[in-house]
NURODO-18856 format. One record per residue (C-alpha): residue in one letter; x, y, z. Coordinates in steps of 0.05 Angstrom, whole numbers, padded with zeros to 5 digits, always signed. Layout:
<sites>
AXYZ ...
</sites>
This chain:
<sites>
X-00829-00824+00991 X-00764-00788+00979 X-00763-00717+01001 X-00749-00664+00957 X-00725-00602+00968 X-00765-00553+00933 X-00707-00510+00896 X-00694-00572+00859 X-00752-00561+00822 X-00741-00490+00803 X-00718-00469+00744 X-00681-00407+00756 X-00649-00455+00810 X-00633-00495+00751 X-00607-00453+00701 X-00562-00417+00756 X-00535-00485+00774 X-00513-00499+00700 X-00490-00429+00690 X-00438-00443+00758 X-00428-00511+00738 X-00398-00488+00658 X-00372-00422+00693 X-00390-00370+00646 X-00430-00334+00702 X-00380-00267+00703 X-00371-00235+00778 X-00348-00164+00746 X-00340-00132+00671 X-00320-00073+00651 X-00304-00039+00577 X-00228-00028+00553 X-00212+00018+00491 X-00145+00008+00461 X-00115+00068+00415 X-00059+00051+00369 X-00007+00086+00330 X+00056+00047+00286 X+00107+00064+00239 X+00090+00139+00241 X+00159+00156+00213 X+00160+00239+00222 X+00090+00236+00192 X+00065+00280+00257 X+00049+00341+00211 X-00015+00311+00177 X-00009+00298+00096 X+00014+00363+00052 X-00015+00321-00011 X-00073+00286+00021 X-00124+00335+00051 X-00161+00283+00080 X-00116+00265+00132 X-00115+00330+00158 X-00096+00313+00232 X-00036+00314+00264 X+00006+00305+00329 X-00036+00367+00361 X-00103+00330+00339 X-00076+00269+00368 X-00063+00292+00440 X-00134+00331+00427 X-00169+00256+00405 X-00129+00225+00470 X-00141+00273+00530 X-00213+00274+00508 X-00221+00205+00518 X-00176+00190+00574 X-00216+00258+00613 X-00286+00214+00594 X-00259+00150+00622 X-00277+00113+00683 X-00247+00061+00725 X-00283+00005+00692 X-00281+00041+00626 X-00201+00056+00618 X-00179+00087+00553 X-00101+00062+00539 X-00058+00090+00484 X+00004+00056+00453 X+00059+00059+00402 X+00092+00005+00370 X+00155+00031+00342 X+00189+00062+00282 X+00172+00134+00302 X+00229+00168+00251 X+00259+00170+00183 X+00203+00182+00138 X+00202+00265+00134 X+00249+00325+00146 X+00215+00337+00210 X+00242+00271+00232 X+00310+00278+00186 X+00332+00345+00170 X+00349+00354+00253 X+00430+00346+00279 X+00408+00287+00310 X+00356+00243+00259 X+00292+00238+00305 X+00310+00288+00366 X+00240+00330+00347 X+00204+00271+00331 X+00221+00249+00412 X+00207+00315+00433 X+00137+00324+00412 X+00126+00244+00427 X+00134+00261+00490 X+00074+00314+00508 X+00034+00244+00473 X-00004+00219+00532 X+00016+00139+00512 X+00009+00094+00570 X+00069+00060+00531 X+00112+00041+00469 X+00163+00001+00434 X+00224+00008+00395 X+00220+00004+00322 X+00282-00017+00270 X+00287+00051+00248 X+00300+00074+00321 X+00367+00029+00319 X+00404+00045+00252 X+00451+00105+00276 X+00491+00097+00329 X+00478+00173+00350 X+00406+00160+00347 X+00398+00100+00393 X+00446+00126+00438 X+00395+00202+00440 X+00337+00157+00448 X+00373+00116+00515 X+00393+00182+00544 X+00333+00230+00525 X+00281+00193+00515 X+00267+00133+00545 X+00283+00158+00612 X+00228+00211+00609 X+00172+00148+00605 X+00196+00129+00674 X+00184+00045+00656 X+00135+00053+00600 X+00183+00056+00542 X+00191-00028+00526 X+00240-00068+00498 X+00245-00144+00528 X+00295-00155+00471 X+00339-00102+00453 X+00398-00087+00485 X+00456-00026+00492 X+00530-00064+00492 X+00545-00023+00541 X+00488-00010+00603 X+00446-00072+00589 X+00361-00062+00565 X+00351-00004+00514 X+00273-00003+00562 X+00242-00037+00603 X+00233-00112+00591 X+00157-00108+00611 X+00104-00071+00646 X+00052-00093+00705 X-00008-00042+00700 X-00063-00047+00757 X-00130-00058+00731 X-00187-00003+00757 X-00258-00009+00780 X-00293-00073+00804 X-00246-00123+00755 X-00185-00110+00794 X-00121-00153+00770 X-00063-00131+00730 X-00053-00117+00648 X+00029-00150+00639 X+00054-00107+00576 X+00115-00128+00539 X+00150-00083+00478 X+00184-00141+00428 X+00225-00121+00364 X+00226-00187+00308 X+00292-00211+00295 X+00329-00159+00265 X+00416-00173+00258 X+00425-00101+00214 X+00424-00049+00268 X+00487-00007+00289 X+00547-00034+00323 X+00523-00006+00400 X+00459-00051+00402 X+00441-00121+00397 X+00376-00158+00383 X+00369-00223+00426 X+00323-00268+00390 X+00249-00274+00408 X+00258-00349+00411 X+00321-00345+00462 X+00277-00288+00502 X+00215-00323+00513 X+00253-00368+00549 X+00281-00325+00605 X+00274-00335+00671 X+00247-00262+00684 X+00198-00269+00615 X+00166-00333+00656 X+00158-00292+00707 X+00134-00234+00681 X+00081-00286+00664 X+00060-00304+00739 X+00054-00247+00767 X-00017-00249+00802 X-00077-00237+00777 X-00060-00228+00696 X-00130-00207+00665 X-00097-00183+00601 X-00033-00186+00570 X-00017-00137+00519 X+00045-00148+00460 X+00069-00085+00435 X+00119-00110+00375 X+00143-00079+00333 X+00135-00144+00280 X+00093-00159+00224 X+00017-00187+00237 X+00031-00254+00200 X+00113-00258+00223 X+00139-00323+00250 X+00157-00284+00322 X+00081-00281+00340 X+00063-00353+00333 X+00126-00367+00382 X+00108-00300+00432 X+00031-00337+00435 X+00062-00405+00439 X+00110-00385+00498 X+00046-00335+00533 X-00008-00395+00520 X+00037-00451+00548 X+00030-00399+00610 X-00032-00369+00613 X-00077-00421+00573 X-00143-00377+00563 X-00118-00309+00593 X-00142-00250+00536 X-00081-00237+00490 X-00081-00179+00443 X-00019-00164+00398 X-00008-00091+00377 X+00041-00101+00312 X+00075-00063+00253 X+00130-00059+00210 X+00090-00086+00146 X+00049-00018+00133 X-00011-00051+00126 X-00075-00046+00170 X-00098-00112+00189 X-00155-00145+00244 X-00146-00213+00263 X-00198-00239+00315 X-00212-00313+00343 X-00260-00366+00317 X-00265-00387+00391 X-00278-00328+00436 X-00276-00377+00505 X-00224-00421+00480 X-00164-00378+00451 X-00177-00296+00463 X-00130-00282+00424 X-00134-00209+00379 X-00076-00178+00326 X-00076-00102+00310 X-00048-00075+00261 X-00061-00001+00247 X-00024+00017+00181 X+00027+00070+00185 X+00052+00148+00163 X+00002+00171+00216 X-00050+00151+00158 X-00096+00129+00216 X-00109+00109+00287 X-00133+00042+00305 X-00183+00037+00349 X-00187-00043+00396 X-00257-00043+00450 X-00277-00104+00484 X-00297-00129+00552 X-00264-00160+00607 X-00296-00204+00659 X-00280-00256+00706 X-00314-00328+00716 X-00331-00354+00788 X-00275-00391+00769 X-00234-00335+00768 X-00213-00341+00687 X-00219-00270+00662 X-00264-00275+00599 X-00259-00221+00539 X-00325-00216+00500 X-00360-00158+00458 X-00296-00141+00415 X-00300-00092+00366 X-00241-00059+00316 X-00240-00004+00262 X-00183+00042+00230 X-00202+00117+00238 X-00171+00160+00186 X-00131+00214+00208 X-00179+00263+00196 X-00185+00324+00248 X-00266+00315+00245 X-00258+00241+00242 X-00214+00240+00315 X-00269+00299+00337 X-00331+00251+00328 X-00284+00197+00364 X-00272+00236+00425 X-00339+00251+00434 X-00331+00327+00448 X-00364+00385+00409 X-00337+00418+00351 X-00322+00482+00397 X-00294+00436+00458 X-00252+00397+00426 X-00190+00433+00404 X-00141+00438+00468 X-00092+00492+00484 X-00033+00434+00489 X-00055+00402+00408 X-00045+00482+00394 X+00012+00486+00433 X+00042+00433+00399 X+00014+00451+00324 X+00050+00516+00337 X+00114+00469+00355 X+00112+00433+00292 X+00102+00494+00236 X+00160+00529+00273 X+00204+00475+00263 X+00186+00461+00190 X+00202+00537+00176 X+00265+00526+00209 X+00279+00470+00173 X+00258+00494+00112 X+00225+00443+00090 X+00175+00480+00047 X+00226+00508-00006 X+00220+00488-00072 X+00275+00449-00110 X+00243+00437-00182 X+00174+00418-00213 X+00139+00349-00233 X+00088+00349-00303 X+00059+00276-00264 X+00058+00234-00204 X+00107+00180-00192 X+00075+00130-00147 X+00109+00085-00105 X+00054+00037-00109 X+00046+00035-00179 X+00060-00023-00228 X+00128-00030-00248 X+00115-00028-00315 X+00067+00040-00313 X+00106+00093-00329 X+00083+00125-00265 X+00125+00085-00221 X+00176+00117-00187 X+00219+00055-00177 X+00217+00052-00258 X+00234+00118-00261 X+00292+00105-00207 X+00326+00051-00239 X+00312+00065-00309 X+00322+00149-00311 X+00353+00172-00246 X+00409+00118-00229 X+00425+00116-00296 X+00434+00185-00285 X+00475+00187-00229 X+00540+00168-00275 X+00531+00228-00320 X+00522+00275-00256 X+00570+00242-00211 X+00630+00237-00257 X+00610+00309-00278 X+00612+00332-00208 X+00663+00285-00173 X+00710+00256-00232 X+00705+00187-00252 X+00651+00152-00195 X+00649+00082-00238 X+00727+00072-00254 X+00700-00006-00270 X+00649+00013-00316 X+00692+00016-00377 X+00691-00055-00371 X+00618-00073-00360 X+00553-00052-00372 X+00507-00003-00306 X+00459-00047-00271 X+00410-00022-00222 X+00384-00052-00171 X+00333-00015-00116 X+00296-00051-00058 X+00221-00044-00055 X+00224-00012+00013 X+00271+00043-00015 X+00223+00098-00030 X+00172+00119+00021 X+00128+00159-00023 X+00107+00188-00083 X+00128+00250-00122 X+00063+00282-00135 X+00050+00330-00193 X+00077+00410-00182 X+00122+00434-00140 X+00163+00395-00100 X+00195+00415-00030 X+00262+00397+00005 X+00201+00365+00060 X+00188+00321-00012 X+00246+00288-00026 X+00259+00279+00046 X+00193+00238+00051 X+00216+00195-00013 X+00292+00180+00009 X+00292+00198+00088 X+00351+00143+00085 X+00407+00172+00047 X+00443+00110+00032 X+00516+00111+00011 X+00519+00077-00055 X+00563+00011-00084 X+00574-00033-00137 X+00588-00104-00157 X+00628-00105-00215 X+00644-00150-00261 X+00575-00202-00249 X+00574-00240-00316 X+00498-00243-00348 X+00485-00318-00328 X+00493-00294-00252 X+00458-00228-00257 X+00401-00268-00295 X+00404-00315-00236 X+00390-00263-00191 X+00333-00230-00225 X+00301-00300-00235 X+00302-00296-00152 X+00284-00233-00150 X+00214-00249-00190 X+00198-00312-00150 X+00189-00255-00080 X+00108-00246-00090 X+00088-00185-00062 X+00042-00175-00004 X-00018-00146-00052 X-00005-00211-00101 X-00013-00259-00057 X-00063-00307-00067 X-00114-00323+00000 X-00174-00350-00044 X-00162-00418-00014 X-00169-00386+00056 X-00244-00375+00062 X-00280-00340+00118 X-00256-00281+00156 X-00186-00275+00181 X-00181-00320+00248 X-00117-00331+00286 X-00125-00409+00268 X-00124-00380+00196 X-00072-00337+00203 X-00031-00410+00230 X-00043-00444+00166 X-00016-00370+00125 X+00052-00369+00166 X+00057-00449+00154 X+00042-00432+00071 X+00080-00376+00073 X+00146-00406+00104 X+00143-00462+00053 X+00128-00433-00003 X+00196-00394+00016 X+00242-00440+00028 X+00217-00469-00039 X+00233-00405-00078 X+00298-00403-00046 X+00277-00329-00021 X+00321-00340+00059 X+00376-00305+00009 X+00348-00241-00008 X+00320-00236+00067 X+00249-00245+00043 X+00265-00176+00009 X+00230-00152-00055 X+00270-00113-00114 X+00267-00079-00179 X+00321-00074-00226 X+00328-00046-00292 X+00290-00058-00351 X+00351-00083-00388 X+00355-00142-00441 X+00414-00186-00398 X+00460-00231-00449 X+00462-00297-00418 X+00534-00311-00423 X+00601-00315-00377 X+00633-00264-00417 X+00583-00198-00414 X+00595-00165-00358 X+00546-00116-00319 X+00569-00080-00251 X+00508-00075-00205 X+00497-00006-00174 X+00447-00011-00106 X+00455+00019-00037 X+00510+00003+00000 X+00451-00035+00049 X+00431-00087-00002 X+00501-00102-00022 X+00500-00155+00032 X+00425-00191+00005 X+00449-00188-00070 X+00510-00224-00058 X+00477-00273-00028 X+00428-00282-00086 X+00497-00285-00131 X+00524-00336-00083 X+00466-00383-00083 X+00465-00360-00162 X+00543-00397-00157 X+00569-00409-00093 X+00641-00414-00116 X+00637-00343-00143 X+00683-00285-00112 X+00644-00221-00126 X+00655-00164-00080 X+00633-00097-00069 X+00667-00025-00078 X+00635+00039-00052 X+00608+00093-00097 X+00624+00174-00085 X+00550+00184-00081 X+00489+00178-00035 X+00415+00159-00049 X+00376+00220-00029 X+00432+00262-00062 X+00425+00223-00129 X+00349+00246-00124 X+00367+00326-00109 X+00411+00326-00174 X+00366+00293-00222 X+00305+00334-00189 X+00340+00403-00188 X+00379+00389-00260 X+00324+00344-00295 X+00252+00373-00262 X+00263+00441-00282 X+00203+00491-00257 X+00165+00529-00311 X+00177+00594-00278 X+00202+00600-00211 X+00154+00583-00164 X+00147+00614-00086 X+00157+00565-00034 X+00101+00555+00008 X+00087+00583+00074 X+00045+00556+00122 X-00027+00580+00146 X-00009+00602+00213 X-00057+00560+00254 X-00093+00593+00318 X-00057+00581+00382 X-00118+00561+00424 X-00185+00538+00407 X-00251+00574+00394 X-00275+00627+00448 X-00201+00647+00460 X-00188+00720+00476 X-00118+00718+00435 X-00171+00702+00373 X-00218+00772+00384 X-00179+00809+00330 X-00179+00753+00270 X-00241+00746+00274 X-00266+00816+00278 X-00219+00838+00219 X-00246+00766+00173 X-00323+00796+00189 X-00299+00865+00169 X-00268+00836+00107 X-00328+00794+00089 X-00376+00856+00100 X-00326+00901+00051 X-00334+00840-00010 X-00406+00837+00008 X-00418+00908-00007 X-00377+00916-00064 X-00416+00851-00097 X-00488+00881-00087 X-00449+00952-00114 X-00430+00911-00184 X-00499+00871-00192 X-00535+00934-00189 X-00499+00976-00232 X-00502+00909-00277 X-00581+00905-00284 X-00581+00981-00285 X-00532+00969-00351 X-00579+00912-00372 X-00649+00950-00363 X-00621+01003-00411 X-00599+00952-00470 X-00660+00931-00459 X-00695+00987-00467 X-00658+01001-00538 X-00675+00933-00563 X-00749+00945-00553 X-00747+01009-00593 X-00705+00987-00640 X-00728+00979-00730 X-00766+00912-00727 X-00710+00892-00783 X-00652+00897-00734 X-00691+00877-00670 X-00671+00803-00675 X-00599+00810-00683 X-00585+00868-00633 X-00628+00809-00588 X-00582+00755-00605 X-00518+00810-00587 X-00541+00834-00521 X-00584+00781-00491 X-00548+00733-00508 X-00487+00747-00527 X-00430+00676-00557 X-00399+00633-00488 X-00328+00649-00498 X-00304+00575-00494 X-00230+00588-00475 X-00171+00549-00481 X-00174+00479-00459 X-00103+00453-00446 X-00097+00375-00441 X-00034+00347-00398 X-00031+00283-00403 X+00021+00261-00354 X-00031+00293-00301 X-00097+00263-00328 X-00062+00194-00346 X-00094+00137-00305 X-00042+00093-00260 X-00039+00021-00236 X-00043+00014-00166 X-00003-00058-00123 X+00066-00068-00116 X+00103-00104-00166 
</sites>
């Protein structure tokens, strides 16, 4: 009889053997937490017009500091940013070099790595300031794999290798990429993602020993074709290594999770814009007996930039949450805002002009721009600078703006300097394409109308949760639609244009007014309509933000002088500090005084009421009822009801 080893009959032995063969027994595991900011665009001082979004960069410091303090070698916390820190508010764009103050504040935030956005690259002084004063501070953690200065080489480090602690060991490799951008200033070059992933250094980075995790900080949209290119290049070398894309640029929030965590552990997270929120990504990392890293227990969340929500996420108590450095950062921000006069009133609006409203709505900020403000530009320019449109005598003005030119709403009430800088942080020079025929202009508007906005895309065919596999299908379909609709000429950009009837003939001429930034795309559309045209641009003596300011100052008049709001002083330290004792004592005294006055008034009124009631009780019977009605139940004064149709009128959301 054949002898059989006793362990072969053990159920425990059998299960262990199967798990070992399948390679899914983990020898170590730990929990990774990732915090993500992107497209901050200067919004480091909370949102004045959105009280719920009251967290500033002082709060970001507090949140990150508490979470990192609670981390362990087996539960690390990382904070990453994916570009476009600048261009969007007065704190960014009212300084001598745009963005210089934002960079200084960002240095005080404990980021683990950052990458560059396109808005850091439009102005040569901004690029040079970034290269000289911001990039070196991060000591290799500012990543720009495909961005080169024309004189000195890479803007930042190409990649970063970060050892992982705990029992897991191994390394995390972090890259920083920008989408294929050819609109930068002349002192910088953006290499294509396609060419960059074929370089020797990129392959070298993917062959670092014991890679447990790859993170791509990408200033590119979650569904951009560059994401697919990068993923393929990484997967060719690391087929099943956990891969995280932290993306930006498209200003939306999106979380894309893998269908099969074992076969393709790829995650994509894009965390909105304007510091409206912080992205939160958490997952376990393990190593199988075969040495393959494994991702599991994945969770994503978007945390609104609200001080209470940050405090809750931090794990600190309300008393312990504020830190001295967080308060100092906040004080620095408020001081700079005061220095730049960002709260000075320029004009007043009687309604909301929404940058996301339907163009057909009276509340559309874009409709206000192309149908009201830009036409008024002609009169203002002629009045201030003479004949600014010398060719307009031979053509009808027609206005076009791109769908990213208005960056914030115009809110009801006082409009301050910071509001105008938020609406138009670019201050682009204006230009004109004169003598465009009606038939050619109609062709351009047809191309523009084919550009479907992100909010109107029909994803009904894409059933189930958004996964990496489904993303590949969406990218393929969108590329086919763009090619079919001739959107390449528009550079994938949506536009708004004048609500004006266009004559479909070659004898009626129009003068297209737009920003100089948009002329290249509009000329491209005109060439697509009629390749043999000879249209060219002419500069105009105006700038986009100047137009907006002139119009607000002359047309959005305040009913009465409104003093510039004074920012509320913020305590310099957390609760419990000695420097807060005096304000607390004074507040307590003031409160006691108010309570005392209220009690005295209530006692006096009660005594008066008692005296009146006594008169009623002793009044003659025939007048008792009348006296009761007058003294005990006086008629209520309804007051004057004011109706403000512009403020109460509902508006539609969603871009055209």
